C-alpha positions in Angstrom: -256.3 -22.3 -133.3 -257.9 -25.7 -133.9 -261.4 -26.5 -132.6 -263.0 -29.9 -132.2 -266.5 -29.9 -130.7 -266.2 -27.9 -127.5 -262.4 -28.6 -127.3 -260.3 -25.6 -128.3 -256.6 -26.0 -128.7 -254.8 -22.7 -128.8 -251.2 -22.3 -129.9 -250.6 -20.2 -126.8 -250.9 -23.3 -124.6 -248.1 -24.9 -126.6 -246.0 -21.7 -126.1 -246.5 -22.1 -122.3 -245.6 -25.7 -122.6 -242.5 -24.9 -124.7 -241.3 -22.2 -122.3 -241.7 -24.4 -119.2 -239.9 -27.2 -120.8 -237.0 -25.0 -121.7 -236.9 -23.4 -118.2 -236.9 -26.8 -116.5 -233.6 -27.6 -118.2 -234.9 -31.1 -119.0 -235.6 -30.4 -122.6 -233.4 -28.1 -124.8 -235.0 -25.2 -126.5 -234.6 -26.7 -129.9 -236.2 -29.9 -128.8 -239.1 -28.0 -127.1 -239.6 -26.1 -130.3 -239.8 -29.3 -132.2 -242.3 -30.6 -129.8 -244.4 -27.5 -130.4 -244.2 -27.9 -134.2 -245.1 -31.5 -134.0 -248.1 -30.8 -131.7 -249.4 -28.0 -133.9 -248.8 -29.8 -137.1 -250.7 -32.9 -135.9 -253.4 -31.1 -133.9 -255.9 -31.2 -136.7 -255.6 -35.0 -136.8 -255.6 -35.9 -133.1 -257.6 -33.3 -131.3 -260.9 -34.9 -132.1 -259.6 -38.3 -130.8 -258.1 -36.7 -127.7 -261.5 -35.0 -127.1 -263.3 -38.3 -127.4 -260.8 -39.9 -125.1 -261.1 -37.1 -122.5 -264.9 -37.4 -122.3 -264.5 -41.2 -122.2 -262.3 -41.0 -119.2 -259.4 -42.6 -121.1 -257.2 -39.5 -120.9 -257.7 -38.1 -117.4 -255.6 -35.3 -115.9 -253.4 -38.0 -114.4 -252.8 -39.6 -117.8 -251.9 -36.2 -119.3 -249.7 -35.2 -116.4 -250.6 -31.7 -117.5 -249.7 -29.9 -114.3 -246.2 -31.5 -114.2 -245.7 -30.7 -117.9 -246.6 -27.0 -117.5 -244.5 -26.6 -114.5 -241.4 -28.3 -116.0 -241.4 -31.4 -113.7 -241.6 -34.0 -116.4 -238.7 -35.5 -118.3 -240.7 -37.7 -120.6 -242.4 -35.4 -123.1 -240.2 -36.4 -125.9 -240.2 -40.1 -125.0 -241.7 -42.2 -127.7 -244.2 -43.8 -125.2 -245.4 -40.3 -124.0 -245.7 -39.1 -127.6 -247.8 -42.1 -128.5 -250.1 -41.4 -125.6 -250.4 -37.7 -126.1 -250.3 -37.1 -129.8 -252.1 -39.6 -131.9 -254.1 -42.8 -131.7 -253.8 -42.8 -135.5 -250.3 -44.3 -135.2 -251.7 -47.2 -133.2 -253.4 -48.4 -136.4 -250.0 -49.3 -137.7 -247.5 -51.7 -136.2 -244.9 -50.0 -134.1 -241.7 -51.3 -132.4 -240.1 -49.9 -129.2 -238.1 -50.9 -126.2 -239.2 -50.5 -122.6 -237.7 -51.5 -119.3 -239.3 -54.4 -117.4 -238.1 -56.4 -114.5 -234.6 -55.1 -114.8 -234.1 -55.8 -118.5 -234.8 -53.8 -121.7 -237.5 -55.5 -123.7 -238.3 -55.0 -127.3 -242.0 -55.1 -128.2 -244.1 -54.8 -131.4 -247.6 -53.4 -130.9 -250.7 -52.3 -132.8 -254.2 -51.3 -132.0 -256.2 -49.8 -129.2 -258.5 -51.4 -126.6 -258.1 -54.2 -124.1 -254.5 -55.5 -124.0 -253.6 -58.8 -125.6 -250.1 -60.2 -125.0 -248.7 -62.6 -127.6 -245.8 -64.6 -126.2 -243.6 -66.5 -128.7 -241.7 -69.7 -128.1 -238.5 -71.4 -129.2 -236.9 -70.6 -131.6 -239.1 -67.7 -132.6 -239.4 -64.0 -132.1 -242.2 -61.5 -131.9 -242.3 -61.9 -135.7 -244.0 -65.3 -135.4 -247.2 -63.3 -134.6 -247.0 -61.2 -137.8 -250.3 -62.6 -139.0 -252.1 -62.3 -135.6 -251.1 -58.8 -134.6 -253.0 -56.9 -137.3 -256.0 -59.2 -137.2 -256.5 -59.0 -133.5 -255.8 -55.3 -133.5 -258.5 -54.8 -136.1 -260.9 -56.7 -133.9 -260.6 -53.9 -131.3 -257.6 -54.8 -129.1 -254.2 -53.3 -128.2 -251.9 -56.1 -129.2 -248.3 -56.4 -127.9 -245.8 -59.1 -128.9 -242.5 -58.9 -127.1 -239.2 -60.5 -127.9 -239.0 -62.7 -124.8 -236.0 -62.5 -122.4 -232.9 -63.5 -124.3 -234.4 -63.3 -127.7 -234.0 -60.9 -130.6 -233.7 -57.3 -129.5 -234.6 -57.9 -125.9 -231.8 -58.0 -123.4 -230.2 -61.3 -122.6 -228.8 -61.6 -119.1 -225.4 -63.4 -119.1 -226.2 -65.4 -116.0 -227.9 -68.6 -117.2 -229.7 -68.8 -113.8 -231.7 -65.8 -114.8 -234.0 -67.8 -117.1 -236.3 -69.7 -114.7 -240.1 -69.6 -115.0 -240.2 -67.0 -112.2 -237.9 -64.7 -114.1 -239.9 -65.0 -117.3 -243.3 -64.7 -115.6 -241.8 -61.7 -113.7 -241.1 -60.1 -117.1 -244.7 -60.7 -118.2 -246.1 -59.2 -115.0 -243.8 -56.2 -115.3 -244.8 -55.7 -118.9 -248.4 -55.6 -118.0 -247.6 -53.0 -115.4 -245.4 -51.0 -117.8 -248.3 -50.9 -120.3 -250.6 -49.5 -117.6 -253.0 -52.4 -117.5 -254.5 -54.3 -114.6 -255.7 -57.4 -116.6 -254.8 -58.8 -119.9 -255.7 -61.6 -122.4 -252.7 -63.9 -122.7 -251.8 -65.9 -125.8 -248.7 -68.0 -126.0 -247.0 -70.5 -128.3 -244.5 -73.2 -127.3 -242.3 -71.7 -124.5 -244.5 -68.6 -124.7 -247.5 -70.8 -123.8 -245.5 -72.3 -121.0 -244.5 -68.8 -119.8 -248.2 -67.9 -120.0 -249.2 -70.9 -118.0 -246.7 -70.0 -115.3 -247.8 -66.4 -115.2 -251.4 -67.5 -114.9 -250.4 -69.9 -112.1 -248.5 -67.3 -110.2 -250.8 -64.3 -110.9 -254.3 -65.4 -111.9 -255.6 -61.9 -110.9 -253.9 -60.4 -113.9 -255.3 -62.8 -116.5 -258.7 -62.6 -118.1 -258.2 -65.8 -120.2 -255.4 -67.8 -121.8 -255.0 -69.1 -125.3 -252.4 -71.8 -125.4 -250.8 -73.0 -128.7 -248.8 -76.2 -128.9 -247.9 -76.6 -125.2 -250.3 -78.0 -122.6 -250.5 -77.3 -118.9 -249.1 -80.8 -118.3 -245.6 -79.2 -119.1 -246.2 -76.8 -116.2 -248.1 -78.9 -113.6 -245.7 -79.4 -110.7 -245.5 -83.1 -109.8 -244.5 -83.3 -106.1 -241.7 -85.9 -106.8 -240.6 -85.7 -110.4 -239.7 -82.9 -112.7 -240.8 -82.9 -116.3 -237.2 -83.3 -117.4 -236.7 -86.4 -115.2 -239.9 -87.9 -116.6 -238.9 -87.2 -120.2 -235.5 -88.9 -119.5 -237.1 -91.9 -117.9 -239.7 -92.4 -120.7 -237.8 -91.2 -123.8 -234.2 -91.7 -123.0 -231.3 -89.3 -123.3 -231.6 -88.8 -127.0 -234.7 -86.6 -126.6 -233.9 -83.0 -127.5 -235.0 -81.7 -124.1 -232.2 -83.8 -122.6 -229.7 -83.2 -125.3 -230.0 -79.5 -125.0 -229.0 -79.4 -121.3 -225.3 -79.4 -122.0 -223.9 -75.9 -122.6 -222.3 -75.5 -126.0 -223.5 -78.7 -127.5 -226.8 -77.6 -128.8 -225.4 -74.2 -129.8 -222.9 -75.9 -132.1 -225.6 -78.2 -133.5 -228.2 -75.5 -134.2 -225.7 -72.8 -135.2 -223.6 -74.7 -137.8 -226.3 -74.0 -140.5 -229.0 -71.8 -139.0 -231.0 -71.6 -142.3 -231.1 -75.4 -142.7 -232.1 -75.8 -139.1 -235.2 -73.5 -139.6 -236.1 -75.2 -142.9 -236.0 -78.6 -141.2 -237.9 -77.5 -138.1 -240.6 -75.6 -139.9 -241.3 -78.6 -142.1 -241.1 -81.3 -139.4 -244.4 -83.3 -139.5 -244.4 -86.0 -136.9 -246.1 -86.7 -133.6 -242.7 -87.8 -132.3 -240.4 -85.6 -130.2 -237.2 -84.4 -131.8 -234.4 -86.9 -131.2 -230.6 -86.8 -131.6 -228.7 -89.3 -133.7 -225.9 -91.5 -132.4 -223.5 -88.5 -132.7 -225.8 -86.3 -130.6 -227.0 -84.1 -133.4 -230.7 -83.2 -133.4 -230.4 -81.2 -136.7 -228.7 -84.0 -138.6 -231.4 -86.4 -137.5 -234.1 -84.3 -139.2 -235.0 -84.6 -142.8 -234.3 -81.6 -145.1 -237.4 -80.5 -147.1 -237.6 -80.8 -150.9 -239.3 -77.5 -150.9 -240.6 -75.0 -148.4 -244.4 -74.7 -147.9 -246.2 -71.6 -149.2 -247.0 -70.3 -145.7 -243.4 -69.7 -144.8 -241.3 -67.6 -147.2 -237.6 -67.2 -147.7 -237.9 -63.7 -146.2 -239.5 -65.1 -143.1 -236.8 -67.7 -142.6 -234.1 -65.1 -143.2 -235.6 -62.9 -140.5 -234.9 -65.6 -137.9 -231.5 -66.4 -139.4 -230.4 -62.8 -139.2 -231.5 -62.4 -135.6 -230.0 -65.6 -134.2 -226.8 -65.1 -136.2 -226.4 -62.0 -134.0 -227.6 -63.3 -130.7 -226.7 -67.0 -130.8 -229.0 -69.7 -129.2 -227.5 -69.8 -125.7 -230.0 -67.4 -124.0 -233.0 -69.2 -125.6 -231.6 -72.6 -124.7 -231.3 -71.4 -121.1 -235.1 -71.8 -120.7 -234.5 -75.6 -121.2 -231.5 -75.6 -118.9 -233.6 -74.2 -116.1 -236.3 -76.8 -116.2 -235.1 -78.6 -113.1 -234.4 -75.3 -111.3 -237.9 -74.1 -112.0 -239.3 -77.4 -110.7 -237.4 -76.8 -107.4 -238.6 -73.1 -107.1 -242.2 -74.0 -107.8 -242.6 -76.3 -104.8 -245.3 -74.0 -103.3 -247.4 -74.6 -106.4 -247.1 -78.4 -106.3 -250.4 -80.0 -107.4 -251.9 -76.7 -108.3 -254.0 -76.0 -111.4 -255.4 -72.9 -112.9 -259.1 -71.7 -112.7 -258.7 -69.0 -115.4 -260.6 -69.8 -118.6 -258.3 -71.3 -121.1 -258.3 -72.5 -124.7 -255.7 -75.0 -125.9 -255.1 -75.4 -129.7 -252.7 -77.9 -131.1 -252.1 -79.5 -134.5 -252.4 -83.2 -135.0 -249.0 -83.2 -136.7 -247.3 -81.3 -133.9 -244.2 -82.8 -132.4 -245.8 -82.6 -128.9 -249.2 -84.2 -129.9 -248.0 -87.6 -128.8 -248.2 -86.6 -125.2 -250.6 -83.7 -125.5 -253.6 -85.5 -127.0 -253.8 -88.2 -124.3 -253.6 -85.5 -121.7 -256.2 -83.3 -123.2 -258.6 -86.3 -123.6 -258.0 -87.5 -120.0 -259.7 -86.4 -116.8 -256.5 -84.7 -115.8 -257.1 -81.8 -118.2 -260.3 -80.7 -116.5 -258.8 -81.5 -113.1 -256.0 -79.1 -113.8 -258.0 -76.5 -115.8 -261.7 -76.7 -114.8 -262.6 -73.9 -117.2 -260.5 -75.2 -120.1 -261.4 -76.4 -123.5 -259.3 -77.5 -126.5 -259.2 -77.9 -130.3 -257.0 -80.3 -132.3 -256.4 -79.0 -135.9 -256.1 -81.8 -138.5 -253.1 -81.7 -140.8 -251.3 -78.9 -138.9 -247.8 -78.9 -137.4 -246.1 -77.1 -134.5 -246.1 -73.6 -135.9 -249.8 -73.3 -136.3 -250.0 -69.6 -135.8 -248.0 -69.3 -139.1 -249.2 -72.4 -140.9 -252.9 -72.0 -140.2 -253.0 -68.3 -139.4 -256.5 -67.5 -140.5 -258.0 -70.4 -138.4 -255.9 -69.3 -135.4 -256.9 -65.7 -135.8 -260.5 -66.6 -135.9 -260.2 -68.9 -132.9 -258.3 -66.4 -130.8 -260.7 -63.5 -131.5 -263.8 -65.6 -131.0 -262.5 -66.8 -127.7 -261.4 -63.4 -126.5 -264.8 -61.9 -127.2 -266.3 -64.2 -124.6 -264.6 -62.4 -121.8 
């Protein structure tokens, strides 16, 4: 028997639990016994925390589903998600990875911490791993931090149909993820395409979002012009050598990026220019980029290899499908033409980011406040596109300070 304050946990209750699980037929006897052993072994560590949560209202009878457990009507006792909720908040102090079902796909997530939910959405060509510096820092500040591999990336399912990568699909994933995690509102942080996905989610479902932190992709990329799509405007202003246009043709970009994935990442992570990526005369974006003499200290060989290993398995097609649905997204978003967002938002961008050429004039123009009345922005000197990795401490501080306002 283990006592914690006025909470007394008797081994007999676990025997009842075990017997009902076995009788239900949903959990084998051996598995139920294992559950009992785990619960008893860890009771001394978690009972005080469970007691605290019970009196705080965090673990209600509904959250425990105790009647259904004791009567053998649950099939989820041994699920990792259930075990996390029931057994220990101690584990939440460490980064965990798991897969959950959202919006018809299996999504891989990395998570850490307890408290209000913060979603970190990565962009192209990254993974949840791009947030490796932010996850522990934000979790330590008192938040439940979740960083998914986005649709088509890493260990998350990649639908074969290229039409399944519109902004409505991606935002649908985010909304379903919020629901799957049992939250009604979240803090949303995104980088690159993750920021774009965050903007679309906020545009479609502002009721779910407390505030937005946008890294390296302004709302101008999402704002729905009534007559022209972003891709059409890029083509008209920059020509057909701009990477956004070059990557529309299936197979072409895959061959370019995939011929030497490691070199592609080395070139991209050291790209320091306010100019958009452009293809050379032969149509290669990668060959038109300069190889670095040495990699900067903020990105290691191990970090690069993590991305190389993942994209060597998955290829780039699913990730490139985001670009290939830009015009389709523009068509589908006709109901939001001319619409901005009123949710509080912070935009952070480096002055050596490849998007700064268009982003800075937008941020400094009246359009920024017209589109985002509650928006503010920071431009970091001497920082490139992957600022969450390059300037991780500054980004961590900026994110946490901003979240604390709401």
